[in-house]
C-alpha positions in Angstrom: -113.7 -8.0 -111.6 -117.5 -8.8 -110.7 -119.5 -10.9 -113.0 -123.1 -10.3 -113.7 -124.0 -13.7 -112.1 -122.4 -12.9 -109.0 -124.2 -15.0 -106.2 -125.5 -12.6 -103.5 -125.4 -14.5 -100.2 -126.7 -11.5 -97.9 -129.5 -13.4 -96.6 -128.0 -17.0 -97.0 -128.5 -19.3 -93.8 -126.3 -21.9 -92.3 -126.1 -24.7 -94.7 -126.7 -22.8 -98.1 -125.0 -24.7 -100.9 -122.7 -22.1 -102.6 -120.9 -24.5 -105.0 -120.1 -28.5 -105.5 -118.0 -29.6 -108.4 -115.6 -32.2 -109.0 -111.7 -31.5 -110.1 -109.6 -33.8 -112.1 -106.0 -33.4 -111.8 -103.8 -35.5 -114.1 -99.8 -35.8 -114.6 -100.3 -32.8 -117.1 -102.0 -30.6 -114.4 -99.3 -31.4 -112.1 -96.1 -30.4 -114.6 -98.1 -27.0 -115.7 -98.3 -26.2 -112.0 -94.7 -26.9 -111.5 -93.9 -24.9 -114.3 -96.4 -21.9 -113.0 -95.3 -22.2 -109.5 -91.7 -23.3 -109.8 -92.2 -26.2 -107.2 -90.2 -29.0 -109.3 -90.1 -31.4 -106.3 -90.0 -34.7 -108.3 -92.4 -36.4 -106.0 -95.0 -34.7 -108.1 -94.0 -35.8 -111.2 -91.7 -38.9 -110.8 -93.2 -42.2 -109.4 -89.4 -43.5 -108.9 -88.5 -40.7 -106.5 -92.0 -40.7 -104.9 -91.5 -44.2 -104.0 -88.2 -44.2 -102.8 -89.1 -41.3 -100.4 -91.7 -43.8 -99.0 -94.8 -42.3 -100.8 -97.0 -44.4 -102.5 -97.1 -42.5 -106.1 -96.9 -39.1 -107.5 -98.7 -36.4 -105.2 -100.5 -33.6 -106.5 -99.0 -30.2 -105.0 -100.9 -29.2 -101.8 -100.8 -25.8 -102.8 -102.5 -26.7 -106.2 -105.1 -28.8 -104.2 -106.0 -25.6 -102.3 -105.9 -23.1 -105.0 -108.2 -25.2 -107.2 -110.7 -26.0 -104.2 -111.5 -22.2 -103.7 -112.0 -21.6 -107.4 -115.7 -22.9 -107.5 -116.2 -20.4 -104.5 -114.5 -17.6 -106.3 -116.7 -18.5 -109.8 -120.0 -18.4 -107.6 -119.0 -14.8 -105.9 -118.0 -13.5 -109.5 -115.3 -11.5 -107.7 -112.2 -12.8 -106.2 -111.7 -9.6 -104.3 -114.9 -10.7 -102.0 -112.6 -13.1 -100.3 -111.4 -11.8 -97.2 -109.3 -14.8 -96.0 -109.0 -18.6 -97.1 -107.6 -21.1 -94.8 -107.0 -25.0 -94.7 -105.2 -27.4 -92.8 -103.5 -30.5 -95.2 -104.7 -33.6 -94.1 -103.9 -36.3 -96.6 -102.3 -36.2 -100.1 -104.2 -36.7 -103.6 -102.1 -39.5 -105.4 -102.4 -38.9 -109.0 -102.3 -42.0 -111.3 -100.5 -42.0 -114.4 -103.8 -43.2 -116.7 -106.9 -42.1 -114.9 -105.6 -38.8 -112.8 -107.4 -38.1 -109.3 -110.9 -36.8 -108.7 -111.4 -34.3 -106.0 -115.0 -33.8 -104.8 -115.5 -30.2 -103.4 -118.8 -29.0 -101.6 -119.0 -25.4 -100.2 -121.5 -24.3 -97.7 -122.4 -21.4 -96.0 -121.2 -21.7 -92.0 -121.7 -18.6 -90.7 -124.3 -16.0 -92.1 -123.1 -12.3 -93.3 -122.5 -10.4 -89.8 -123.1 -6.7 -89.4 -120.1 -6.0 -91.6 -121.5 -8.3 -94.4 -118.6 -10.9 -94.0 -119.7 -14.7 -93.6 -118.0 -17.9 -93.5 -118.3 -20.7 -96.1 -116.8 -24.4 -95.3 -115.5 -26.3 -98.0 -115.3 -30.1 -97.7 -112.5 -31.5 -100.2 -112.4 -35.2 -100.8 -110.4 -37.4 -102.5 -111.3 -41.3 -102.6 -113.8 -40.4 -99.9 -111.6 -39.1 -97.3 -110.8 -35.6 -96.5 -107.7 -34.0 -98.4 -108.3 -30.3 -96.7 -109.6 -30.2 -93.1 -111.0 -26.9 -91.6 -111.2 -25.5 -94.9 -112.5 -21.9 -94.4 -113.3 -19.1 -96.5 -114.2 -15.9 -95.2 -116.0 -13.6 -98.0 -118.0 -10.4 -98.3 -121.8 -12.1 -98.7 -123.1 -8.9 -101.0 -122.6 -8.1 -104.2 
């Protein structure tokens, strides 16, 4: 489903900002994601279990972080069908404080302009506490609306 506000990146050059946002995760977000995904590993909702296995506390699901990080790009593109490929490497966990949650900063910029097939690459910078949590986060997408 394409929206009328879809971003046309046909002529976008390297460095063009596609989206910037802050994602806020709470413990409730983690429980909701666990229910939707079926991933009920207790490190995602129980501090006692997380610390028993050597973690500093409850962590956000990696796939939740990955999925949420691409959403601003999908919103900008106006159609998830424009995404051809999405890959990340998980580098650090997102620690979700029971009171304050966790803020994850996402910045998406054009890394490779559209090629002869209209496909370009958008690189995401995804950080929590000023540290990268998703490295080599790359979206290949159709740049034309």
